[in-house]
C-alpha positions in Angstrom: 68.0 49.8 -29.0 66.0 51.4 -26.2 67.2 50.6 -22.8 65.0 48.2 -20.8 63.6 49.4 -17.5 64.4 47.4 -14.3 62.0 45.0 -13.1 60.4 46.5 -10.1 58.7 43.2 -9.1 62.0 41.1 -8.7 62.6 40.6 -5.0 59.3 41.8 -4.0 58.9 38.9 -1.4 62.2 39.7 0.1 61.8 43.5 0.1 61.7 45.0 3.8 58.1 45.0 5.1 56.8 43.1 2.3 54.5 41.2 4.7 52.8 44.5 5.7 52.3 45.5 2.0 50.9 42.0 1.2 48.6 42.1 4.2 47.3 45.6 3.5 46.7 45.0 -0.3 45.1 41.5 0.3 42.8 42.9 3.0 41.6 45.6 0.6 40.8 43.2 -2.0 38.9 40.9 0.4 36.9 43.7 1.7 36.1 44.8 -2.0 35.2 41.2 -2.9 32.7 41.2 0.0 31.2 44.6 -0.9 30.6 43.8 -4.6 29.3 40.4 -3.8 26.7 42.0 -1.4 25.7 44.7 -3.7 25.4 42.7 -6.8 24.5 39.2 -5.4 26.9 37.7 -7.7 27.7 34.2 -6.3 30.7 33.7 -8.8 32.7 35.9 -6.4 32.2 33.5 -3.5 35.4 31.5 -4.2 37.4 34.9 -4.4 36.2 35.8 -0.9 36.7 32.2 0.4 40.4 32.1 -1.0 41.6 35.7 -0.2 40.0 35.3 3.5 41.5 32.0 4.2 45.0 32.6 2.7 45.6 36.2 3.5 47.0 35.8 7.1 48.7 32.5 6.4 50.5 33.8 3.5 51.3 37.1 5.3 52.8 35.2 8.2 55.1 33.3 5.9 56.2 36.5 4.3 56.8 37.9 7.7 59.1 35.0 8.6 61.0 35.5 5.5 61.1 39.2 5.9 62.9 38.4 9.4 65.1 35.5 8.2 66.8 35.8 4.8 69.2 33.1 3.7 70.4 31.7 0.4 69.8 28.2 1.2 66.2 28.8 2.4 65.0 30.5 -0.7 61.4 31.9 -1.3 60.8 29.1 -4.0 61.6 26.4 -1.2 59.4 28.0 1.4 56.6 28.3 -1.1 56.9 24.8 -2.1 56.6 23.8 1.6 53.5 25.9 2.1 51.6 24.5 -0.9 52.9 20.8 -1.2 53.3 20.5 2.7 50.0 21.9 3.4 48.1 19.8 1.0 50.0 16.6 1.9 49.0 17.2 5.7 45.4 18.0 4.8 45.0 15.0 2.7 46.6 12.6 5.3 44.8 14.1 8.3 41.3 14.0 6.4 42.0 10.3 5.6 43.1 9.2 9.0 40.5 11.1 10.9 37.7 9.6 8.8 39.0 6.2 9.7 40.2 6.4 13.1 38.1 8.9 15.0 34.5 8.9 16.4 32.7 11.1 18.8 33.8 10.9 22.4 35.9 12.6 25.3 39.1 12.1 23.7 38.2 13.0 20.1 40.3 16.2 20.3 43.3 14.3 21.5 42.9 12.3 18.4 42.7 15.2 16.2 45.8 17.0 17.6 47.9 13.6 17.4 46.6 13.0 13.7 47.0 16.6 12.6 50.2 17.2 14.0 51.6 13.8 12.8 50.5 14.3 9.3 52.2 17.8 9.2 55.5 16.5 10.9 55.5 13.7 8.2 54.8 16.3 5.4 57.7 18.5 6.7 60.1 15.5 6.9 59.3 14.8 3.0 59.7 18.4 2.2 63.0 18.7 4.0 64.5 15.4 2.8 68.1 15.5 1.9 68.5 19.4 2.2 71.9 20.8 2.1 71.8 21.5 5.8 69.7 21.3 8.9 69.8 24.1 11.5 67.2 25.1 13.9 66.0 28.5 12.2 65.5 26.7 8.9 63.2 24.3 10.7 61.1 26.9 12.2 60.6 28.7 8.9 59.8 25.5 6.9 57.5 24.3 9.7 55.6 27.4 9.8 55.3 27.4 6.0 53.8 23.8 6.2 51.7 24.6 9.1 50.2 27.9 7.5 49.5 26.1 4.4 47.7 23.4 6.3 45.7 26.0 8.2 44.9 28.1 5.0 43.4 25.1 3.4 41.4 24.0 6.6 40.2 27.6 6.9 38.8 27.3 3.2 36.8 24.3 4.2 35.4 26.0 7.3 34.4 29.1 5.4 32.8 27.1 2.7 30.7 25.1 5.1 29.7 28.3 7.0 28.3 29.7 3.7 25.9 26.8 3.4 22.7 27.0 5.6 20.0 24.5 5.5 16.6 26.0 5.7 14.0 23.5 5.5 14.2 21.6 2.2 16.4 24.2 0.5 19.8 25.5 1.0 20.5 29.3 1.7 23.8 31.0 1.0 24.8 33.1 3.9 27.2 35.9 3.2 27.3 37.3 6.8 28.3 33.7 8.3 31.1 33.5 5.7 32.4 36.8 6.5 32.2 36.2 10.1 33.9 32.8 10.1 36.9 34.2 7.7 37.3 37.1 10.3 37.4 34.7 13.3 39.8 32.2 11.5 41.9 35.0 10.3 42.4 36.6 13.7 43.3 33.1 15.3 45.6 32.0 12.4 48.9 33.1 13.8 48.2 31.0 17.0 47.1 27.9 15.2 48.9 25.2 12.8 51.8 27.7 11.8 52.8 28.0 15.3 52.6 24.4 16.3 54.4 23.2 13.3 57.0 25.8 13.6 57.9 24.5 17.1 58.6 21.0 16.1 60.2 22.1 12.9 62.8 23.9 14.8 63.4 21.0 17.2 63.4 18.5 14.2 66.1 20.3 12.4 68.1 20.8 15.6 68.2 17.0 16.2 69.2 16.4 12.6 72.3 18.3 13.0 74.8 17.3 10.2 72.8 14.4 9.0 71.7 13.7 5.5 68.0 13.6 6.2 65.7 14.6 9.1 66.1 12.3 12.2 63.1 11.3 14.4 64.6 11.4 17.9 63.1 11.0 21.2 63.3 14.7 21.6 61.3 15.2 18.4 58.7 12.7 19.6 58.4 14.5 22.9 57.8 17.7 21.1 55.4 16.3 18.9 53.3 15.0 21.9 53.5 18.2 23.6 52.4 20.1 20.8 49.6 17.6 20.0 48.5 18.2 23.6 48.4 21.9 23.3 46.3 21.6 19.8 44.0 19.2 21.7 43.4 21.7 24.4 42.9 24.6 22.1 40.3 22.6 20.0 38.5 21.5 23.2 38.7 24.9 25.0 34.9 25.7 24.3 33.9 22.5 26.0 36.3 23.0 28.9 35.1 26.4 29.6 31.4 25.3 29.4 32.2 22.5 32.0 34.0 24.9 34.2 31.3 27.5 33.9 28.5 24.9 35.1 30.7 23.6 37.8 31.1 26.9 39.2 27.7 28.4 38.7 25.4 25.5 37.7 21.7 26.1 38.0 19.3 23.4 39.6 18.1 22.4 36.0 21.9 22.3 34.8 22.9 19.9 37.8 20.3 17.6 36.8 21.5 17.6 33.2 25.0 17.3 34.3 24.1 14.2 36.4 22.5 12.7 33.4 25.6 13.1 31.3 24.4 16.0 29.4 26.1 19.5 28.9 23.5 22.3 28.5 24.4 25.6 27.0 25.4 28.5 29.4 22.5 30.9 30.4 22.6 34.5 29.7 23.9 35.2 33.3 26.6 32.7 32.8 27.7 33.9 29.2 30.3 36.4 30.4 32.1 33.9 32.7 31.9 31.3 29.9 33.5 33.6 27.4 36.2 34.8 29.8 37.1 31.2 30.6 37.1 30.2 26.8 39.1 33.1 25.5 41.3 33.2 28.6 42.2 29.5 28.0 43.0 30.1 24.3 45.2 33.1 25.4 47.2 31.0 27.9 47.8 28.2 25.2 49.0 30.9 22.6 51.3 32.4 25.3 52.8 29.0 26.0 53.3 28.5 22.3 55.0 31.8 21.5 57.2 31.6 24.4 58.3 28.1 23.5 58.8 29.2 20.0 60.6 32.2 21.0 63.0 30.0 23.2 63.9 27.8 20.2 64.7 30.7 17.9 66.9 32.6 20.4 68.7 29.7 21.4 69.5 28.7 17.8 72.9 29.2 16.1 73.0 31.7 13.4 73.4 30.1 10.0 76.6 30.6 8.0 76.1 33.4 5.5 77.5 32.6 2.0 78.5 35.5 -0.2 76.6 36.1 -3.2 77.5 34.3 -6.5 79.1 37.4 -8.2 81.4 38.2 -5.1 83.1 34.8 -5.0 86.6 35.2 -6.2 87.4 33.2 -9.3 90.4 30.9 -9.3 93.6 32.3 -11.0 94.1 30.5 -14.3 96.8 27.8 -14.4 
């Protein structure tokens, strides 16, 4: 009988630098899909572009967490389950509540932050119910998985909407708009939903301790409210930057519009200041989130390392 060759794909997700390999291969496949679609005009490839572009960075980020935190309790299967199931539950819950409860207004982004972070928190609680243990770093990784799953699905929707451009009485498919949206969402993905859910995931698991299920304490509620506030500032930063730009450099016509309750777009002369304020604000929010997550991670106790099954000594026969 011929000897079987070892399966080189086993353990691929937990191999060193698997995240970098996944990102490079996925990026090449996405670029190839865009090029072939542009050359052939084959719209059947549009879903491939949307899915690859929307999931590439979130999946890579989850694999990065697993590459830097390997543990027998938190298996790749459990993290993948959190990514898919937690992400879908969060998106479905947020979509339902936002359609019921939100309307246009000054505080709409606060409502979006509270609803989306609340749905992700509840999804994480369901995913983590009756785990063998609750330690901080497990919560960070599982929370990141749920958040990145949510973000990937949300980005798919934004990409699809950017593709469709009404043009009179017809609809035109715009590949450049789709590509631009996916590039922007991909660049911002690491400082979005995955970061926020990782933060209160770590705090949730720390608060749960030796309990049999996740515990919602005052500390968890406080973290949820702060994360929701950061989320709201992130979503509203374009409007905040626009208001600040016009308060600092408003033209006479803009002052008249502002007194009427209108918010006119920036003039070409104001565009640079507007972009600096917008992207500078997003950078400040991102740094706050990363420093908060880093403090949670570094203050966490290391999990107990269990020996692999084959190394556990067997009891001597009676």
